[in-house]
N, C-alpha and C positions, 0 to 999 in steps of 0.2 A: 499498529500492526505494520504499517509501511515503514516506520522507523526501524523496527526490528530487521526488516528485509534490507534496508539501506545499510545497516551495520553487519550484514551477513550473519545474522543470528537465527539461522534456520531452525536449529534445535530448540531454541527458546520459543520461536513462533509455533513450531509443531507441538510443543508441550502446552502452550496456552490456547491453542485452537479449540480443543474440546470445551474448555471453560467459556471461551467466547461464544461458542455455539449454544452451550447450555444456558447462557445468559440472554440469548437471542440477539447477540451482536452480529450484524451482517459481516460476512467474511469474503464476499466477492461482489462484483458489480450486479449480477443477477439478483442477489439477495437484497440489494439496494433498489430493486425494481428498475435497473438499468441494463437489461439483457443485451441491448444493441449498442452499448457504450464502446465506441470505436477508437481507432488510433488518433484521430483528430481531437476527440473529446478528452482522451488521456493526455495528449500534448497540452491542451488548454488547461486542464486541471493541474498538471505538473508545473506549468508556467506560473499559474496563479499561486500555487503553494510556495513558490520560491521567490515571490516578489520581495523587494528590498526590506519592507517593513515586517515581514513574517518572522515569527519566533523560531522557525526552523533553522535560521542562521545562527542561533545560539549553540547549535551542535558543535562538537569538537572537530568535526570533519568539514571539508569543503563541500557545500551542497549546490547542486545544479538541477535544473529541470530534467535533464537527461537521467541523472541518478534517481530522482524521484519516479520518473516514468518506468525505468527498469525495475525498481523495487515494487511498484504497483503491479506490473506484469508478472513478476515472480510470485508475488502474493496471490494473484489470481490463479495461477497454475497450481500452486501448492494447495490452496484452499479447495479447488475443484478436485484435485487428485485424492484428497482425504475426505471428500464429502460422503 
């Protein structure tokens, strides 16, 4: 889901969101039992997701922790708006 947001595929994300929910896939931090997941936590997760050995670097775009963080925050907002 974060990858869709990184690629600015909001329409695809919105189309898939009902299916994710139907399957019971968590779509935001609260659904992952992380209701107090704050900015520092998101920074740490985004940094870890973009360490050198991660497969995320096989994407055709340049990937940074900041890009991942922004995508996670966008996903959080969209998922909550459509809950």
